[in-house]
ZADO-1210 file (C-alpha; in nm, 4 decimals, padded with zeros to 6 digits):
<atoms>
<atom x="03.2677" y="01.3883" z="05.4734" code="MET" pos="1"/>
<atom x="03.0101" y="01.6583" z="05.5514" code="ASP" pos="2"/>
<atom x="02.6710" y="01.5589" z="05.4094" code="SER" pos="3"/>
<atom x="02.5246" y="01.9082" z="05.4329" code="ARG" pos="4"/>
<atom x="02.4637" y="02.0900" z="05.1014" code="PRO" pos="5"/>
<atom x="02.6262" y="02.3841" z="04.9327" code="ILE" pos="6"/>
<atom x="02.3773" y="02.6716" z="04.9246" code="LEU" pos="7"/>
<atom x="02.3904" y="02.8589" z="04.5910" code="VAL" pos="8"/>
<atom x="02.2070" y="03.1882" z="04.5490" code="THR" pos="9"/>
<atom x="02.1152" y="03.3204" z="04.2087" code="GLY" pos="10"/>
<atom x="01.8356" y="03.0716" z="04.1410" code="GLY" pos="11"/>
<atom x="01.8243" y="02.9861" z="03.7725" code="THR" pos="12"/>
<atom x="02.1091" y="03.2195" z="03.6725" code="GLY" pos="13"/>
<atom x="02.3814" y="03.0915" z="03.4446" code="GLN" pos="14"/>
<atom x="02.6400" y="03.0342" z="03.7188" code="LEU" pos="15"/>
<atom x="02.3944" y="02.8712" z="03.9604" code="ALA" pos="16"/>
<atom x="02.2763" y="02.6485" z="03.6760" code="SER" pos="17"/>
<atom x="02.6337" y="02.5535" z="03.5885" code="ALA" pos="18"/>
<atom x="02.7056" y="02.4636" z="03.9494" code="LEU" pos="19"/>
<atom x="02.3968" y="02.2433" z="03.9666" code="ALA" pos="20"/>
<atom x="02.5085" y="02.0542" z="03.6548" code="VAL" pos="21"/>
<atom x="02.8747" y="02.0223" z="03.7555" code="SER" pos="22"/>
<atom x="02.8554" y="01.9394" z="04.1244" code="ALA" pos="23"/>
<atom x="02.9052" y="01.5880" z="04.2570" code="SER" pos="24"/>
<atom x="02.7949" y="01.7035" z="04.6016" code="VAL" pos="25"/>
<atom x="02.4475" y="01.8161" z="04.7173" code="PRO" pos="26"/>
<atom x="02.3521" y="02.1620" z="04.5898" code="ILE" pos="27"/>
<atom x="02.0565" y="02.3720" z="04.7017" code="VAL" pos="28"/>
<atom x="01.9791" y="02.6539" z="04.4597" code="ARG" pos="29"/>
<atom x="01.7669" y="02.9436" z="04.5836" code="VAL" pos="30"/>
<atom x="01.6296" y="03.2560" z="04.4228" code="GLY" pos="31"/>
<atom x="01.3363" y="03.4936" z="04.4209" code="ARG" pos="32"/>
<atom x="01.0769" y="03.5023" z="04.5592" code="PRO" pos="33"/>
<atom x="01.1847" y="03.2568" z="04.8332" code="ASP" pos="34"/>
<atom x="01.5312" y="03.4125" z="04.8641" code="PHE" pos="35"/>
<atom x="01.5345" y="03.7863" z="04.7947" code="ASP" pos="36"/>
<atom x="01.7987" y="04.0394" z="04.8912" code="PHE" pos="37"/>
<atom x="01.5183" y="04.2970" z="04.9023" code="ASP" pos="38"/>
<atom x="01.3620" y="04.0901" z="05.1829" code="GLN" pos="39"/>
<atom x="01.6319" y="04.0419" z="05.4507" code="PRO" pos="40"/>
<atom x="01.4121" y="03.8058" z="05.6538" code="ASP" pos="41"/>
<atom x="01.4036" y="03.5655" z="05.3596" code="SER" pos="42"/>
<atom x="01.7839" y="03.5420" z="05.3626" code="ILE" pos="43"/>
<atom x="01.7971" y="03.4217" z="05.7220" code="ALA" pos="44"/>
<atom x="01.5032" y="03.1847" z="05.6764" code="ALA" pos="45"/>
<atom x="01.6562" y="03.0131" z="05.3732" code="VAL" pos="46"/>
<atom x="01.9991" y="02.9950" z="05.5376" code="PHE" pos="47"/>
<atom x="01.8606" y="02.8295" z="05.8487" code="ARG" pos="48"/>
<atom x="01.6482" y="02.5855" z="05.6480" code="ARG" pos="49"/>
<atom x="01.9343" y="02.4792" z="05.4186" code="ALA" pos="50"/>
<atom x="02.1942" y="02.4528" z="05.6980" code="ALA" pos="51"/>
<atom x="02.4772" y="02.4558" z="05.4408" code="PRO" pos="52"/>
<atom x="02.8432" y="02.3816" z="05.5006" code="TRP" pos="53"/>
<atom x="02.9354" y="02.6394" z="05.2334" code="LEU" pos="54"/>
<atom x="02.7542" y="02.9241" z="05.0544" code="VAL" pos="55"/>
<atom x="02.8141" y="03.0504" z="04.7005" code="VAL" pos="56"/>
<atom x="02.6599" y="03.3914" z="04.6408" code="ASN" pos="57"/>
<atom x="02.5911" y="03.4252" z="04.2701" code="ALA" pos="58"/>
<atom x="02.2893" y="03.6534" z="04.3138" code="ALA" pos="59"/>
<atom x="02.3358" y="04.0112" z="04.1970" code="ALA" pos="60"/>
<atom x="02.1861" y="04.3110" z="04.0233" code="TYR" pos="61"/>
<atom x="02.3671" y="04.2885" z="03.6882" code="THR" pos="62"/>
<atom x="02.1777" y="04.5336" z="03.4650" code="ALA" pos="63"/>
<atom x="02.4770" y="04.7622" z="03.4159" code="VAL" pos="64"/>
<atom x="02.3003" y="05.0468" z="03.2364" code="ASP" pos="65"/>
<atom x="01.9774" y="05.0279" z="03.4383" code="ALA" pos="66"/>
<atom x="02.1816" y="05.0616" z="03.7563" code="ALA" pos="67"/>
<atom x="02.2678" y="05.4180" z="03.6594" code="GLU" pos="68"/>
<atom x="01.9067" y="05.5209" z="03.7228" code="THR" pos="69"/>
<atom x="01.8215" y="05.2557" z="03.9835" code="ASP" pos="70"/>
<atom x="02.1141" y="05.2849" z="04.2213" code="ALA" pos="71"/>
<atom x="01.9153" y="05.1983" z="04.5332" code="GLU" pos="72"/>
<atom x="01.8114" y="04.8613" z="04.3904" code="ALA" pos="73"/>
<atom x="02.1683" y="04.7897" z="04.2768" code="ALA" pos="74"/>
<atom x="02.3083" y="04.8601" z="04.6230" code="TYR" pos="75"/>
<atom x="02.0392" y="04.6550" z="04.7967" code="ARG" pos="76"/>
<atom x="02.1238" y="04.3521" z="04.5834" code="ALA" pos="77"/>
<atom x="02.4980" y="04.3977" z="04.5511" code="ASN" pos="78"/>
<atom x="02.5919" y="04.5353" z="04.8948" code="ARG" pos="79"/>
<atom x="02.3157" y="04.5110" z="05.1546" code="ASP" pos="80"/>
<atom x="02.1957" y="04.1574" z="05.0816" code="GLY" pos="81"/>
<atom x="02.5472" y="04.0096" z="05.0660" code="PRO" pos="82"/>
<atom x="02.6287" y="04.1864" z="05.3938" code="ALA" pos="83"/>
<atom x="02.3396" y="04.0047" z="05.5639" code="VAL" pos="84"/>
<atom x="02.4451" y="03.6743" z="05.4096" code="LEU" pos="85"/>
<atom x="02.8070" y="03.7263" z="05.5155" code="ALA" pos="86"/>
<atom x="02.7005" y="03.7962" z="05.8722" code="ARG" pos="87"/>
<atom x="02.4922" y="03.4785" z="05.8847" code="LEU" pos="88"/>
<atom x="02.7845" y="03.2775" z="05.7475" code="CYS" pos="89"/>
<atom x="03.0247" y="03.4304" z="05.9988" code="ALA" pos="90"/>
<atom x="02.7939" y="03.3529" z="06.2902" code="GLU" pos="91"/>
<atom x="02.7588" y="02.9906" z="06.1756" code="ALA" pos="92"/>
<atom x="03.1252" y="02.9421" z="06.0845" code="GLY" pos="93"/>
<atom x="03.0215" y="02.8728" z="05.7246" code="THR" pos="94"/>
<atom x="03.2639" y="02.9616" z="05.4422" code="PRO" pos="95"/>
<atom x="03.1258" y="03.2042" z="05.1813" code="LEU" pos="96"/>
<atom x="03.2335" y="03.2380" z="04.8184" code="ILE" pos="97"/>
<atom x="03.1044" y="03.5686" z="04.6816" code="HIS" pos="98"/>
<atom x="03.1106" y="03.6523" z="04.3094" code="LEU" pos="99"/>
<atom x="03.2253" y="03.9949" z="04.1969" code="SER" pos="100"/>
<atom x="03.3322" y="04.1668" z="03.8770" code="THR" pos="101"/>
<atom x="03.6009" y="04.3342" z="03.6693" code="ASP" pos="102"/>
<atom x="03.3880" y="04.6510" z="03.6800" code="TYR" pos="103"/>
<atom x="03.5500" y="04.7427" z="04.0137" code="VAL" pos="104"/>
<atom x="03.8422" y="04.8717" z="03.8012" code="PHE" pos="105"/>
<atom x="03.8440" y="05.1766" z="03.5755" code="ASP" pos="106"/>
<atom x="03.9977" y="04.9890" z="03.2814" code="GLY" pos="107"/>
<atom x="04.2839" y="05.2353" z="03.2341" code="ALA" pos="108"/>
<atom x="04.5664" y="04.9924" z="03.3108" code="LYS" pos="109"/>
<atom x="04.7552" y="04.8608" z="03.0080" code="ASP" pos="110"/>
<atom x="04.8103" y="04.5140" z="03.1579" code="ALA" pos="111"/>
<atom x="04.5912" y="04.2529" z="03.3298" code="PRO" pos="112"/>
<atom x="04.4686" y="04.3600" z="03.6716" code="TYR" pos="113"/>
<atom x="04.5952" y="04.1902" z="03.9870" code="VAL" pos="114"/>
<atom x="04.3995" y="04.1780" z="04.3106" code="GLU" pos="115"/>
<atom x="04.6037" y="04.4533" z="04.4760" code="THR" pos="116"/>
<atom x="04.5574" y="04.7097" z="04.1984" code="ASP" pos="117"/>
<atom x="04.3670" y="05.0242" z="04.3005" code="PRO" pos="118"/>
<atom x="03.9918" y="04.9971" z="04.2457" code="VAL" pos="119"/>
<atom x="03.8031" y="05.2800" z="04.0756" code="ALA" pos="120"/>
<atom x="03.4604" y="05.1768" z="03.9452" code="PRO" pos="121"/>
<atom x="03.3227" y="05.4022" z="03.6736" code="GLN" pos="122"/>
<atom x="02.9523" y="05.3412" z="03.7293" code="GLY" pos="123"/>
<atom x="02.6876" y="05.2424" z="03.9809" code="VAL" pos="124"/>
<atom x="02.7076" y="04.8720" z="03.9010" code="TYR" pos="125"/>
<atom x="03.0828" y="04.8542" z="03.9643" code="GLY" pos="126"/>
<atom x="03.0569" y="05.0752" z="04.2728" code="ALA" pos="127"/>
<atom x="02.7785" y="04.8622" z="04.4205" code="SER" pos="128"/>
<atom x="02.9732" y="04.5415" z="04.3563" code="LYS" pos="129"/>
<atom x="03.2828" y="04.6916" z="04.5183" code="LEU" pos="130"/>
<atom x="03.0723" y="04.7907" z="04.8182" code="ALA" pos="131"/>
<atom x="02.9537" y="04.4308" z="04.8312" code="GLY" pos="132"/>
<atom x="03.3105" y="04.3014" z="04.8343" code="GLU" pos="133"/>
<atom x="03.3914" y="04.5327" z="05.1241" code="THR" pos="134"/>
<atom x="03.0802" y="04.4285" z="05.3167" code="ALA" pos="135"/>
<atom x="03.1464" y="04.0581" z="05.2688" code="VAL" pos="136"/>
<atom x="03.5083" y="04.0804" z="05.3764" code="LEU" pos="137"/>
<atom x="03.4143" y="04.3000" z="05.6738" code="ALA" pos="138"/>
<atom x="03.1696" y="04.0356" z="05.7952" code="GLY" pos="139"/>
<atom x="03.4451" y="03.8687" z="05.9913" code="GLY" pos="140"/>
<atom x="03.3871" y="03.5222" z="05.8504" code="GLY" pos="141"/>
<atom x="03.5605" y="03.2776" z="05.6181" code="GLN" pos="142"/>
<atom x="03.5029" y="03.4798" z="05.3010" code="ALA" pos="143"/>
<atom x="03.6390" y="03.4429" z="04.9490" code="ILE" pos="144"/>
<atom x="03.5643" y="03.7039" z="04.6824" code="VAL" pos="145"/>
<atom x="03.5990" y="03.5833" z="04.3236" code="LEU" pos="146"/>
<atom x="03.6133" y="03.8534" z="04.0589" code="ARG" pos="147"/>
<atom x="03.5319" y="03.7286" z="03.7118" code="THR" pos="148"/>
<atom x="03.4547" y="03.8850" z="03.3739" code="SER" pos="149"/>
<atom x="03.2590" y="03.8486" z="03.0509" code="TRP" pos="150"/>
<atom x="03.0679" y="03.5436" z="03.1747" code="VAL" pos="151"/>
<atom x="02.8573" y="03.3473" z="02.9266" code="TYR" pos="152"/>
<atom x="02.6771" y="03.0136" z="02.9084" code="ALA" pos="153"/>
<atom x="02.4468" y="02.8121" z="02.6847" code="ALA" pos="154"/>
<atom x="02.1525" y="02.9368" z="02.8934" code="VAL" pos="155"/>
<atom x="02.0490" y="03.2699" z="03.0409" code="GLY" pos="156"/>
<atom x="02.1197" y="03.6176" z="02.9108" code="ARG" pos="157"/>
<atom x="02.4716" y="03.6901" z="02.7909" code="ASN" pos="158"/>
<atom x="02.6735" y="03.8323" z="02.5018" code="PHE" pos="159"/>
<atom x="02.7256" y="03.4984" z="02.3270" code="VAL" pos="160"/>
<atom x="02.3555" y="03.4157" z="02.3139" code="LEU" pos="161"/>
<atom x="02.2730" y="03.7715" z="02.2126" code="THR" pos="162"/>
<atom x="02.5052" y="03.7408" z="01.9132" code="MET" pos="163"/>
<atom x="02.3520" y="03.4078" z="01.8113" code="LEU" pos="164"/>
<atom x="02.0008" y="03.5493" z="01.8390" code="ASN" pos="165"/>
<atom x="02.0857" y="03.8615" z="01.6381" code="LEU" pos="166"/>
<atom x="02.2337" y="03.6424" z="01.3658" code="ALA" pos="167"/>
<atom x="01.8882" y="03.5031" z="01.2917" code="THR" pos="168"/>
<atom x="01.7537" y="03.8421" z="01.1868" code="THR" pos="169"/>
<atom x="02.0483" y="04.0648" z="01.0982" code="ARG" pos="170"/>
<atom x="02.2746" y="04.0620" z="00.7951" code="ASP" pos="171"/>
<atom x="02.5243" y="04.2996" z="00.9526" code="ARG" pos="172"/>
<atom x="02.6332" y="04.3726" z="01.3091" code="LEU" pos="173"/>
<atom x="02.8590" y="04.6362" z="01.4610" code="GLN" pos="174"/>
<atom x="03.0557" y="04.5289" z="01.7686" code="VAL" pos="175"/>
<atom x="03.2936" y="04.7251" z="01.9898" code="VAL" pos="176"/>
<atom x="03.6574" y="04.6456" z="01.9182" code="ALA" pos="177"/>
<atom x="03.8438" y="04.8706" z="02.1636" code="ASP" pos="178"/>
<atom x="03.7429" y="04.6997" z="02.4882" code="GLN" pos="179"/>
<atom x="03.9488" y="04.3944" z="02.5853" code="VAL" pos="180"/>
<atom x="03.8714" y="04.1267" z="02.8416" code="GLY" pos="181"/>
<atom x="03.8783" y="03.7602" z="02.9331" code="CYS" pos="182"/>
<atom x="03.5699" y="03.5702" z="02.8117" code="PRO" pos="183"/>
<atom x="03.4717" y="03.3234" z="03.0829" code="THR" pos="184"/>
<atom x="03.2413" y="03.0243" z="03.0499" code="ALA" pos="185"/>
<atom x="03.0069" y="02.9831" z="03.3467" code="ALA" pos="186"/>
<atom x="03.0941" y="02.6133" z="03.3479" code="ALA" pos="187"/>
<atom x="03.4603" y="02.6991" z="03.4030" code="ASP" pos="188"/>
<atom x="03.3796" y="02.9342" z="03.6912" code="VAL" pos="189"/>
<atom x="03.1611" y="02.6609" z="03.8415" code="ALA" pos="190"/>
<atom x="03.4447" y="02.4093" z="03.8153" code="ALA" pos="191"/>
<atom x="03.6810" y="02.6547" z="03.9836" code="ALA" pos="192"/>
<atom x="03.4339" y="02.7190" z="04.2655" code="ILE" pos="193"/>
<atom x="03.3843" y="02.3478" z="04.3264" code="LEU" pos="194"/>
<atom x="03.7599" y="02.2887" z="04.3287" code="ALA" pos="195"/>
<atom x="03.8016" y="02.5641" z="04.5882" code="ILE" pos="196"/>
<atom x="03.5127" y="02.4209" z="04.7897" code="ALA" pos="197"/>
<atom x="03.6648" y="02.0743" z="04.7954" code="MET" pos="198"/>
<atom x="04.0004" y="02.2172" z="04.9021" code="ARG" pos="199"/>
<atom x="03.8361" y="02.3990" z="05.1924" code="VAL" pos="200"/>
<atom x="03.6346" y="02.0926" z="05.2926" code="ARG" pos="201"/>
<atom x="03.9236" y="01.8458" z="05.2857" code="THR" pos="202"/>
<atom x="04.1935" y="02.0683" z="05.4366" code="GLU" pos="203"/>
<atom x="03.9883" y="02.2938" z="05.6600" code="GLY" pos="204"/>
<atom x="03.9895" y="02.6716" z="05.6500" code="TRP" pos="205"/>
<atom x="04.3261" y="02.8448" z="05.6279" code="GLU" pos="206"/>
<atom x="04.3807" y="03.2175" z="05.6590" code="GLN" pos="207"/>
<atom x="04.5401" y="03.2345" z="05.3138" code="ARG" pos="208"/>
<atom x="04.2154" y="03.1090" z="05.1595" code="PHE" pos="209"/>
<atom x="04.0367" y="03.4327" z="05.2492" code="GLY" pos="210"/>
<atom x="04.0278" y="03.7547" z="05.0510" code="GLY" pos="211"/>
<atom x="04.0005" y="03.8574" z="04.6876" code="VAL" pos="212"/>
<atom x="04.0910" y="03.6344" z="04.3928" code="PHE" pos="213"/>
<atom x="04.0571" y="03.6745" z="04.0178" code="HIS" pos="214"/>
<atom x="03.8935" y="03.3889" z="03.8281" code="ALA" pos="215"/>
<atom x="03.8541" y="03.4389" z="03.4528" code="ALA" pos="216"/>
<atom x="03.9157" y="03.2483" z="03.1334" code="GLY" pos="217"/>
<atom x="04.2772" y="03.2284" z="03.0173" code="SER" pos="218"/>
<atom x="04.3688" y="03.4575" z="02.7317" code="GLY" pos="219"/>
<atom x="04.1882" y="03.7675" z="02.6127" code="SER" pos="220"/>
<atom x="04.0119" y="03.9261" z="02.3178" code="THR" pos="221"/>
<atom x="03.7817" y="04.2163" z="02.2323" code="THR" pos="222"/>
<atom x="03.4038" y="04.2075" z="02.2092" code="TRP" pos="223"/>
<atom x="03.4520" y="04.2138" z="01.8312" code="TYR" pos="224"/>
<atom x="03.6947" y="03.9225" z="01.8563" code="GLY" pos="225"/>
<atom x="03.4525" y="03.7288" z="02.0732" code="LEU" pos="226"/>
<atom x="03.1628" y="03.7934" z="01.8351" code="ALA" pos="227"/>
<atom x="03.3729" y="03.6797" z="01.5397" code="SER" pos="228"/>
<atom x="03.4677" y="03.3616" z="01.7258" code="ALA" pos="229"/>
<atom x="03.1027" y="03.2961" z="01.8122" code="VAL" pos="230"/>
<atom x="03.0079" y="03.3079" z="01.4453" code="PHE" pos="231"/>
<atom x="03.3028" y="03.0909" z="01.3429" code="GLU" pos="232"/>
<atom x="03.1748" y="02.8270" z="01.5817" code="GLU" pos="233"/>
<atom x="02.8116" y="02.8742" z="01.4785" code="ALA" pos="234"/>
<atom x="02.9076" y="02.8271" z="01.1128" code="ALA" pos="235"/>
<atom x="03.0087" y="02.4683" z="01.1938" code="ARG" pos="236"/>
<atom x="02.6460" y="02.4059" z="01.2810" code="HIS" pos="237"/>
<atom x="02.5111" y="02.5590" z="00.9611" code="GLY" pos="238"/>
<atom x="02.3996" y="02.8795" z="01.1302" code="SER" pos="239"/>
<atom x="02.3251" y="03.1948" z="00.9350" code="ARG" pos="240"/>
<atom x="02.6295" y="03.4227" z="00.9742" code="ILE" pos="241"/>
<atom x="02.6087" y="03.8027" z="00.9565" code="PRO" pos="242"/>
<atom x="02.8871" y="04.0400" z="00.8617" code="ARG" pos="243"/>
<atom x="03.0555" y="04.1817" z="01.1722" code="VAL" pos="244"/>
<atom x="03.2130" y="04.5273" z="01.1592" code="ASP" pos="245"/>
<atom x="03.4407" y="04.6619" z="01.4346" code="PRO" pos="246"/>
<atom x="03.3469" y="04.9951" z="01.5929" code="ILE" pos="247"/>
<atom x="03.4792" y="05.2093" z="01.8780" code="THR" pos="248"/>
<atom x="03.3262" y="05.2585" z="02.2204" code="THR" pos="249"/>
<atom x="03.2466" y="05.6161" z="02.1203" code="ALA" pos="250"/>
<atom x="03.0355" y="05.4838" z="01.8334" code="GLU" pos="251"/>
<atom x="02.8253" y="05.2744" z="02.0731" code="TYR" pos="252"/>
<atom x="02.7330" y="05.5049" z="02.3642" code="PRO" pos="253"/>
<atom x="02.5808" y="05.3508" z="02.6782" code="THR" pos="254"/>
<atom x="02.4518" y="05.4951" z="03.0052" code="LYS" pos="255"/>
<atom x="02.7276" y="05.3232" z="03.2024" code="ALA" pos="256"/>
<atom x="03.0925" y="05.3471" z="03.1082" code="LYS" pos="257"/>
<atom x="03.2552" y="05.0105" z="03.0320" code="ARG" pos="258"/>
<atom x="03.6188" y="04.9403" z="03.1245" code="PRO" pos="259"/>
<atom x="03.8463" y="04.9549" z="02.8206" code="ALA" pos="260"/>
<atom x="04.0605" y="04.6864" z="02.9838" code="ASN" pos="261"/>
<atom x="03.8868" y="04.4091" z="03.1794" code="SER" pos="262"/>
<atom x="04.1715" y="04.1575" z="03.1730" code="ARG" pos="263"/>
<atom x="04.2275" y="03.9800" z="03.5050" code="LEU" pos="264"/>
<atom x="04.5514" y="03.8202" z="03.6195" code="ASP" pos="265"/>
<atom x="04.4575" y="03.4926" z="03.7906" code="CYS" pos="266"/>
<atom x="04.8011" y="03.3956" z="03.9227" code="SER" pos="267"/>
<atom x="04.6948" y="03.4257" z="04.2863" code="LYS" pos="268"/>
<atom x="04.4132" y="03.1729" z="04.2371" code="LEU" pos="269"/>
<atom x="04.6623" y="02.9272" z="04.0910" code="ALA" pos="270"/>
<atom x="04.9180" y="02.9879" z="04.3660" code="ALA" pos="271"/>
<atom x="04.6785" y="02.9465" z="04.6592" code="VAL" pos="272"/>
<atom x="04.4254" y="02.6913" z="04.5319" code="PHE" pos="273"/>
<atom x="04.6096" y="02.5367" z="04.2353" code="ASP" pos="274"/>
<atom x="04.3088" y="02.6340" z="04.0217" code="VAL" pos="275"/>
<atom x="04.3408" y="02.7617" z="03.6650" code="ARG" pos="276"/>
<atom x="04.0540" y="02.8348" z="03.4319" code="LEU" pos="277"/>
<atom x="04.1082" y="02.6971" z="03.0789" code="PRO" pos="278"/>
<atom x="04.1693" y="02.9041" z="02.7642" code="PRO" pos="279"/>
<atom x="03.8552" y="03.0881" z="02.6586" code="TRP" pos="280"/>
<atom x="03.8456" y="02.9698" z="02.2964" code="ARG" pos="281"/>
<atom x="03.7987" y="02.5922" z="02.3549" code="PRO" pos="282"/>
<atom x="03.5426" y="02.6730" z="02.6243" code="SER" pos="283"/>
<atom x="03.3517" y="02.8831" z="02.3727" code="LEU" pos="284"/>
<atom x="03.3518" y="02.5888" z="02.1309" code="THR" pos="285"/>
<atom x="03.1982" y="02.3653" z="02.3976" code="ARG" pos="286"/>
<atom x="02.9376" y="02.6248" z="02.4840" code="THR" pos="287"/>
<atom x="02.8300" y="02.6805" z="02.1227" code="ILE" pos="288"/>
<atom x="02.8071" y="02.3040" z="02.0735" code="ASP" pos="289"/>
<atom x="02.5799" y="02.2871" z="02.3786" code="ALA" pos="290"/>
<atom x="02.3584" y="02.5657" z="02.2440" code="VAL" pos="291"/>
<atom x="02.3003" y="02.3880" z="01.9135" code="PHE" pos="292"/>
<atom x="02.2638" y="02.0466" z="02.0779" code="ALA" pos="293"/>
<atom x="01.9716" y="02.1860" z="02.2764" code="ALA" pos="294"/>
<atom x="01.7892" y="02.3179" z="01.9684" code="ARG" pos="295"/>
</atoms>
């Protein structure tokens, strides 16, 4: 078996951290300042030094609202940097797994999105991530794009931890109830990535492995439903629980428009790689348990 490492960008981000914990193979995590999409020379230097057999690009500009007024930074991180990385991978014959998002869709569909549905991002973040997908796939290498949604973990910055933190100071919260999606634990995405990686390593690259795949938790709920579930789980640990009231998107205006429907159909991932992410609710239970175990 190849003894070279998997190179994971995104440094200490929640997905990179989950991969480091889950992997049974060597992982090299890199992030700023050593690896910076704003510094193209750093990308090549780190790639050459790591000499990986596979790259997972989990680095991105993810500040959805800030992107509306900082488009250049969003495109540098979400399109230009990945394009450089994809070119390096193609030249070296190194497979690349690139993470993308449900925000490439407009959210108007009344059913889960499949990979071939028309894309129509509604903001700079989604547009920059879509541009990144295009750049990665145009690199001519062995590239896999994984779109995921509503990612959370016991570390980092995410909706689940935000709810738990707000519960310590608020008696009442208002949470949007007319946006639906598939909550996805970072640990589950990491497990899916590693399963794909092992398939590629043991069987060799096949043409059907390339392209866009959806990888999200099974099942769906609203942000209000997710918040309610978070507090149900937190109550088992004796946490202070606020009242949660459902509101509409119109009652919680943001700079960037969020998709009303972020559900992703992951059938293609199962058909090609035999990989299925577990139901979101048990994964949430495990994540909340991990949060309180670390306190």
